[in-house]
C-alpha positions as CSV (number, residue, x, y, z in Angstrom):
1,X,141.0,113.1,26.3
2,X,139.1,110.0,27.3
3,X,136.4,108.5,25.0
4,X,132.9,109.9,25.6
5,X,129.5,108.5,24.8
6,X,128.8,106.6,21.5
7,X,127.8,103.5,23.5
8,X,124.8,102.9,21.2
9,X,127.1,103.1,18.1
10,X,129.6,100.7,19.7
11,X,126.9,98.3,20.6
12,X,125.6,98.2,17.1
13,X,129.1,97.7,15.7
14,X,129.8,94.8,18.1
15,X,126.5,93.1,17.3
16,X,127.3,93.0,13.6
17,X,130.9,92.0,14.2
18,X,129.6,88.9,15.9
19,X,127.2,88.2,12.9
20,X,129.8,88.4,10.1
21,X,129.8,88.5,7.2
22,X,128.5,92.0,7.7
23,X,129.0,95.5,6.6
24,X,128.3,98.7,8.5
25,X,128.6,102.3,7.2
26,X,129.5,105.2,9.4
27,X,128.7,108.6,8.0
28,X,128.6,112.2,9.4
29,X,130.3,115.5,9.4
30,X,134.1,115.9,9.2
31,X,135.5,116.3,12.8
32,X,132.5,114.7,14.4
33,X,134.5,111.8,15.8
34,X,134.0,108.8,13.4
35,X,137.7,107.9,13.4
36,X,137.9,107.9,17.2
37,X,134.8,105.7,17.2
38,X,136.5,103.2,14.9
39,X,139.7,103.3,17.1
40,X,137.6,102.6,20.2
41,X,135.9,99.7,18.5
42,X,139.3,98.2,17.5
43,X,140.5,98.3,21.1
44,X,138.7,94.9,21.8
45,X,138.8,93.7,18.2
46,X,141.7,92.7,16.0
47,X,141.4,94.5,12.7
48,X,143.0,96.7,10.1
49,X,142.3,100.5,10.0
50,X,143.0,102.0,6.6
51,X,142.7,105.8,5.8
52,X,142.1,106.7,2.2
53,X,144.5,109.6,1.9
54,X,143.6,111.7,-1.2
55,X,147.2,113.0,-1.3
56,X,148.6,109.6,-2.1
57,X,148.7,107.7,-5.3
58,X,146.8,104.4,-5.9
59,X,150.1,102.5,-5.9
60,X,151.1,104.0,-2.5
61,X,147.7,103.3,-1.0
62,X,147.7,99.6,-2.2
63,X,151.2,99.1,-0.8
64,X,150.2,100.7,2.6
65,X,147.0,98.7,2.9
66,X,148.8,95.5,1.9
67,X,151.5,96.1,4.5
68,X,148.9,96.6,7.3
69,X,147.0,93.5,6.2
70,X,150.2,91.3,6.2
71,X,151.2,92.6,9.7
72,X,147.7,92.2,11.2
73,X,147.2,88.6,9.9
74,X,150.9,87.5,10.0
75,X,151.1,86.9,6.2
76,X,154.4,86.0,4.6
77,X,156.5,88.3,2.5
78,X,155.8,86.1,-0.5
79,X,152.3,87.6,-0.6
80,X,152.4,90.3,-3.4
81,X,149.6,92.7,-3.9
82,X,149.6,95.2,-6.7
83,X,145.9,95.6,-7.5
84,X,142.8,96.4,-5.5
85,X,141.0,93.2,-6.7
86,X,143.9,91.1,-5.5
87,X,143.7,92.7,-2.1
88,X,139.9,92.1,-1.9
89,X,140.4,88.5,-2.9
90,X,143.0,88.0,-0.2
91,X,140.6,89.6,2.5
92,X,137.8,87.2,1.6
93,X,140.2,84.2,1.5
94,X,141.4,85.0,5.0
95,X,137.8,85.3,6.1
96,X,137.2,81.7,5.3
97,X,139.3,80.6,8.3
98,X,139.2,83.5,10.8
99,X,137.6,86.7,11.8
100,X,138.6,89.6,9.5
101,X,137.7,93.2,10.5
102,X,138.5,95.8,7.8
103,X,137.9,99.5,8.6
104,X,138.2,101.9,5.7
105,X,138.1,105.6,6.6
106,X,137.0,108.2,4.1
107,X,135.7,105.4,1.9
108,X,133.9,107.8,-0.5
109,X,137.3,109.0,-1.9
110,X,137.3,105.9,-4.0
111,X,134.8,107.6,-6.2
112,X,137.6,109.9,-7.4
113,X,140.5,107.6,-6.7
114,X,139.2,104.5,-8.5
115,X,135.5,103.9,-8.7
116,X,136.1,100.3,-9.9
117,X,137.2,99.4,-6.4
118,X,133.6,99.9,-5.2
119,X,132.2,97.7,-7.9
120,X,134.8,95.1,-7.2
121,X,133.8,95.1,-3.5
122,X,130.2,94.7,-4.6
123,X,131.2,91.7,-6.8
124,X,133.1,89.9,-4.1
125,X,130.4,90.7,-1.5
126,X,127.7,89.2,-3.7
127,X,129.6,86.1,-4.8
128,X,132.0,85.0,-2.1
129,X,131.0,86.6,1.3
130,X,128.6,83.8,2.3
131,X,130.3,81.7,4.9
132,X,133.0,84.3,5.3
133,X,133.8,85.9,8.6
134,X,134.6,89.3,7.1
135,X,133.3,92.5,8.8
136,X,133.6,95.8,6.9
137,X,133.4,99.2,8.7
138,X,133.2,101.8,6.0
139,X,133.3,105.4,7.1
140,X,133.0,108.7,5.2
141,X,132.6,112.4,5.9
142,X,130.9,113.4,2.6
143,X,127.3,112.4,3.4
144,X,126.2,113.1,-0.2
145,X,128.9,110.9,-1.7
146,X,128.3,108.1,0.8
147,X,124.7,108.2,-0.2
148,X,125.7,107.8,-3.9
149,X,127.5,104.6,-2.9
150,X,125.1,103.0,-0.4
151,X,121.7,104.7,-0.3
152,X,120.5,105.7,-3.8
153,X,118.5,103.2,-5.7
154,X,121.2,102.6,-8.3
155,X,124.1,102.8,-5.8
156,X,126.8,100.1,-6.3
157,X,126.5,98.9,-2.7
158,X,122.8,99.6,-2.3
159,X,121.3,97.4,0.5
160,X,124.6,95.6,1.0
161,X,125.3,97.2,4.4
162,X,123.4,95.8,7.3
163,X,123.2,99.2,8.9
164,X,124.1,102.8,8.1
165,X,124.8,104.9,11.2
166,X,124.8,108.7,10.9
167,X,127.2,109.9,13.6
168,X,125.8,113.1,15.0
169,X,127.6,115.9,16.9
170,X,127.5,115.6,20.6
171,X,124.7,117.4,22.4
172,X,125.3,120.1,25.0
173,X,124.9,117.6,27.9
174,X,127.9,115.6,26.7
175,X,130.0,118.6,25.9
176,X,129.2,120.1,29.3
177,X,130.6,116.9,30.9
178,X,133.7,117.1,28.8
179,X,134.3,120.7,29.7
180,X,133.8,120.0,33.4
181,X,136.4,117.2,33.1
182,X,138.7,119.6,31.3
183,X,138.7,121.9,34.3
184,X,136.2,124.5,33.2
185,X,133.9,124.9,36.2
186,X,132.2,128.1,35.2
187,X,128.7,127.6,33.7
188,X,128.9,130.7,31.5
189,X,132.2,129.6,30.0
190,X,130.9,126.2,29.2
191,X,127.8,127.5,27.5
192,X,129.9,130.0,25.5
193,X,132.3,127.3,24.5
194,X,129.5,125.1,23.2
195,X,128.0,128.2,21.4
196,X,131.4,128.6,19.7
197,X,132.3,125.0,18.8
198,X,129.0,123.1,19.0
199,X,129.2,119.3,19.3
200,X,132.2,118.6,17.1
201,X,134.5,116.7,19.4
202,X,137.8,117.5,17.5
203,X,137.7,121.1,18.6
204,X,137.6,120.2,22.3
205,X,140.6,117.9,22.0
206,X,142.6,121.1,21.4
207,X,141.7,122.7,24.7
208,X,144.1,120.7,26.8
209,X,147.0,121.1,24.3
210,X,146.7,124.9,24.3
211,X,145.6,125.4,27.9
212,X,142.2,126.9,27.0
213,X,139.9,127.8,29.9
214,X,137.3,130.1,28.3
215,X,135.7,131.0,25.0
216,X,137.8,134.2,24.8
217,X,140.9,132.1,25.4
218,X,139.8,129.6,22.7
219,X,139.3,132.4,20.1
220,X,142.7,133.9,20.8
221,X,144.7,130.7,20.9
222,X,142.8,128.5,18.4
223,X,141.5,131.0,15.8
224,X,143.0,134.5,15.9
225,X,146.8,134.1,15.5
226,X,149.2,133.2,12.7
227,X,149.7,129.6,13.6
228,X,146.2,129.0,15.1
229,X,145.2,125.3,14.5
230,X,141.7,126.3,13.4
231,X,142.7,129.4,11.4
232,X,141.9,127.7,8.1
233,X,139.5,125.1,9.3
234,X,136.4,126.4,7.3
235,X,138.3,127.1,4.2
236,X,139.9,123.7,4.1
237,X,136.6,122.0,4.7
238,X,134.9,123.9,1.8
239,X,137.8,123.4,-0.6
240,X,137.9,119.6,0.2
241,X,134.1,119.4,-0.4
242,X,133.6,121.7,-3.4
243,X,137.0,122.5,-5.0
244,X,137.0,125.5,-7.3
245,X,133.3,126.1,-6.7
246,X,133.8,126.8,-3.0
247,X,133.6,130.6,-3.4
248,X,129.9,130.5,-4.2
249,X,129.3,128.3,-1.2
250,X,131.2,130.7,0.9
251,X,128.9,133.6,-0.2
252,X,125.8,131.6,0.5
253,X,127.0,130.7,4.0
254,X,127.9,134.3,4.7
255,X,124.4,135.4,3.6
256,X,122.8,132.9,6.0
257,X,125.2,133.9,8.8
258,X,124.0,137.5,8.3
259,X,120.4,136.6,8.7
260,X,119.4,136.1,5.1
261,X,117.1,133.1,5.6
262,X,114.9,132.7,2.5
263,X,116.0,131.6,-0.9
264,X,115.2,135.0,-2.4
265,X,117.2,136.8,0.2
266,X,120.1,134.5,-0.2
267,X,120.0,134.7,-4.0
268,X,119.9,138.5,-4.0
269,X,122.9,138.6,-1.6
270,X,124.9,136.1,-3.6
271,X,123.7,137.5,-7.0
272,X,122.6,134.2,-8.4
273,X,119.1,133.2,-9.8
274,X,116.8,131.6,-7.3
275,X,116.3,128.7,-9.7
276,X,120.1,128.1,-9.7
277,X,120.3,128.2,-5.9
278,X,118.7,124.8,-5.2
279,X,121.8,122.8,-6.2
280,X,124.1,124.7,-3.9
281,X,121.6,124.5,-1.0
282,X,121.2,120.8,-1.5
283,X,125.0,120.4,-1.3
284,X,125.3,122.5,1.8
285,X,122.5,120.5,3.6
286,X,123.2,117.0,2.4
287,X,126.9,116.9,1.4
288,X,128.5,118.8,4.3
289,X,125.5,119.2,6.6
290,X,126.2,122.8,7.6
291,X,122.8,124.2,6.6
292,X,119.3,123.2,7.6
293,X,115.8,124.3,6.7
294,X,113.3,125.0,9.5
295,X,109.6,125.9,9.4
296,X,107.4,127.1,12.3
297,X,106.7,124.2,14.6
298,X,102.9,124.7,14.2
299,X,102.9,124.2,10.4
300,X,100.6,121.2,9.6
301,X,102.6,120.2,6.5
302,X,106.2,121.3,7.1
303,X,107.5,119.8,3.8
304,X,105.0,122.1,1.8
305,X,105.4,125.2,4.0
306,X,106.4,128.4,2.3
307,X,107.6,129.8,5.6
308,X,110.8,127.8,5.6
309,X,114.0,129.4,6.8
310,X,117.6,128.4,6.1
311,X,119.9,128.4,9.1
312,X,123.5,127.4,9.7
313,X,123.7,123.9,11.2
314,X,127.1,124.3,12.7
315,X,128.1,126.6,15.5
316,X,131.7,127.1,14.4
317,X,130.7,127.8,10.8
318,X,128.2,130.3,12.1
319,X,131.0,132.0,14.2
320,X,133.5,132.0,11.3
321,X,131.2,133.4,8.7
322,X,129.8,136.0,11.0
323,X,133.1,137.4,12.4
324,X,136.0,136.1,10.3
325,X,134.9,135.9,6.7
326,X,133.3,139.4,6.8
327,X,136.7,140.7,8.0
328,X,138.9,138.6,5.7
329,X,141.0,141.5,4.6
330,X,142.1,142.1,8.2
331,X,142.5,138.3,8.7
332,X,144.8,138.0,5.7
333,X,147.2,140.7,7.0
334,X,147.2,139.3,10.5
335,X,145.2,142.2,12.0
336,X,143.7,139.9,14.6
337,X,143.2,142.7,17.2
338,X,140.6,144.4,14.9
339,X,138.7,141.2,14.4
340,X,138.9,140.5,18.2
341,X,137.2,143.9,18.8
342,X,134.4,143.0,16.4
343,X,133.9,139.6,18.1
344,X,133.7,141.2,21.6
345,X,131.1,143.6,20.4
346,X,128.8,140.9,18.9
347,X,129.7,137.8,20.9
348,X,126.8,137.9,23.4
349,X,124.3,138.2,20.5
350,X,126.0,135.2,18.8
351,X,125.9,133.1,21.9
352,X,122.2,134.1,22.4
353,X,121.2,132.4,19.2
354,X,122.9,129.2,20.2
355,X,121.6,129.5,23.7
356,X,118.1,128.8,22.3
357,X,119.3,125.5,21.0
358,X,120.7,124.6,24.4
359,X,117.4,125.5,26.1
360,X,115.5,123.4,23.6
361,X,117.7,120.4,24.3
362,X,117.2,121.0,28.0
363,X,113.4,120.8,27.5
364,X,113.7,117.7,25.4
365,X,115.7,116.1,28.2
366,X,113.1,117.1,30.8
367,X,110.4,115.7,28.5
368,X,112.0,112.3,28.6
369,X,112.0,112.2,32.4
370,X,109.3,111.1,34.8
371,X,106.0,113.1,34.7
372,X,106.1,116.2,36.7
373,X,109.2,117.8,35.4
374,X,107.1,119.6,32.8
375,X,103.3,120.4,32.9
376,X,102.7,118.0,29.9
377,X,104.7,115.7,27.6
378,X,105.2,117.3,24.1
379,X,105.6,115.5,20.8
380,X,106.9,118.4,18.8
381,X,109.3,121.3,19.6
382,X,110.8,124.1,17.5
383,X,110.4,127.8,17.0
384,X,107.6,130.0,15.7
385,X,107.5,133.1,13.5
386,X,105.1,134.9,11.2
387,X,105.6,137.1,8.2
388,X,105.2,140.3,10.2
389,X,108.4,139.6,12.1
390,X,107.0,138.3,15.3
391,X,109.1,135.3,16.8
392,X,109.0,133.0,19.7
393,X,112.2,131.3,20.6
394,X,110.8,127.9,21.6
395,X,107.3,126.4,21.1
396,X,106.6,122.8,22.3
397,X,103.2,121.2,21.8
398,X,101.2,118.0,22.1
399,X,98.9,117.5,19.1
400,X,96.7,115.0,20.9
401,X,96.0,116.9,24.1
402,X,96.1,120.4,22.6
403,X,98.7,121.6,25.1
404,X,101.4,124.1,24.2
405,X,104.4,125.7,25.9
406,X,105.9,129.0,24.8
407,X,109.4,129.9,25.9
408,X,111.8,132.9,25.6
409,X,115.6,132.7,26.0
410,X,117.7,135.6,27.2
411,X,121.4,135.6,27.1
412,X,122.4,138.9,28.8
413,X,124.3,140.2,31.8
414,X,121.2,141.8,33.5
415,X,118.6,139.7,35.3
416,X,115.4,139.2,33.3
417,X,112.5,141.5,34.2
418,X,108.8,140.7,34.1
419,X,108.5,142.6,30.8
420,X,110.0,139.5,29.0
421,X,107.2,137.2,30.4
422,X,104.6,139.8,29.5
423,X,105.8,140.1,26.0
424,X,105.9,136.3,25.6
425,X,102.2,136.2,26.5
426,X,101.5,138.9,23.9
427,X,103.3,137.0,21.2
428,X,101.6,133.7,22.2
429,X,98.2,135.3,21.4
430,X,99.4,135.6,17.8
431,X,99.8,131.9,17.3
432,X,96.8,130.4,15.7
433,X,97.4,126.7,16.6
434,X,94.3,125.3,18.3
435,X,93.4,128.8,19.4
436,X,90.4,128.9,21.8
437,X,90.7,125.2,22.8
438,X,94.4,124.8,23.8
439,X,95.9,124.9,27.2
440,X,98.9,127.3,27.4
441,X,102.0,127.2,29.5
442,X,105.0,129.6,29.6
443,X,108.7,129.4,30.4
444,X,111.6,131.9,30.5
445,X,115.3,131.0,30.3
446,X,117.9,133.4,31.6
447,X,121.7,133.6,31.7
448,X,121.7,135.8,34.7
449,X,118.6,134.9,36.7
450,X,115.5,137.0,37.3
451,X,114.8,140.2,39.2
452,X,112.3,140.3,42.1
453,X,109.4,141.6,40.1
454,X,109.8,138.9,37.5
455,X,110.0,136.2,40.0
456,X,106.8,137.4,41.7
457,X,105.1,137.6,38.3
458,X,106.2,134.1,37.3
459,X,105.2,132.6,40.6
460,X,101.8,134.2,40.4
461,X,101.1,133.2,36.8
462,X,102.8,129.8,37.0
463,X,105.6,130.7,34.5
464,X,108.5,128.3,34.5
465,X,111.9,129.8,35.2
466,X,115.3,128.3,34.4
467,X,118.7,129.9,34.8
468,X,122.1,128.9,33.3
469,X,123.2,126.8,36.2
470,X,120.0,124.7,36.0
471,X,120.4,124.3,32.2
472,X,124.0,123.2,32.6
473,X,123.1,120.4,34.9
474,X,122.9,122.0,38.4
475,X,120.0,121.2,40.8
476,X,116.8,122.0,38.9
477,X,114.1,124.3,40.1
478,X,110.8,125.3,38.4
479,X,108.0,127.4,39.7
């Protein structure tokens, strides 16, 4: 698979490379593509890539790193390195005479392996880096642990890095291009594939290897079989992140996948005290980034809102906890046919929830384009709900001009009827934001288009209509 996107990240890395001594930190979810980004950067830069393998001893890692350093900079065999400090001293000595690029992947593992290495790096950086031509690229998948090293006030490398880049999953627009290049021309299949895997590029690298052409194909080949490459993906991620405590985190993620969205609902499901839940939620949001907290977009002070909901922040985790973890007994004995039936029964509903995110991204993209694509330019977008159970999939608004857009997203085989647009208007009347002085607009998104009555209704009442082909980058049309 060719390299996609990440031009902004590469530009920033190249800027700092040319301004050595410098240090840049790459952080973000496991499987998001940090390693591939480093490898792409090294294509036009001579440097050492070093992976901190938690399965190897310190002695083995020092020997491996030393060998790479000697090979890259043509050092003689007489150079002997048996300690981390000696290795760091050598790096900075080389940097006095030539450019030195050192890329360390999964850097946060030094917290368990040997925390003194981080302090030694701080010492050398503070005392001998001036005048050196050393450029460090330090990458890590544990966002929380990387924060403990670089971001927190008392962190050993606090303010040493010139920049910290959070590498985000690809958006649907990029994944859509990847899937088209992979030979998947069908719009529905591309949206379903994104609903399944989200923007984690690693999963898409498997498609060509296994000849995957649809979401159903991906589920059968990559997840539901004895030697499926993603069979244990979630379990391995959780064990790596939380060790023996991973079972509690499993239960919390299951609760959220089943629609338990408040702390009290989650605590009741998991059978832990609400007061004890905060630590786990913080880890899931900040350490592995698979949970997020949302509030209605109209809330004036989101950070104080009591209407917050916890949702899964990863499509594949959402799929796994909804369909696999709930049927783990069948999974363990290899009864994949039973799980496959359950998936087929609920897959459209699952895709529908993620379709909302795709539609939201589509609106954000239109919002950046020239005026006229949308009736106004919004400065906030999200969802809306109240305590009575009323919900609106997408609400976008402009606080300054008091304009607001309400949108509904439908992922179903049948064409959307005018009842959807009528119901959207009814729910919009429940939203208190600037009521009486705002200007309202409406939009409906549909997998399968619109019936004649709905099209007449939307044309008459100036409701925007978007189908799956438009959302996936085909010629746009709004009414």
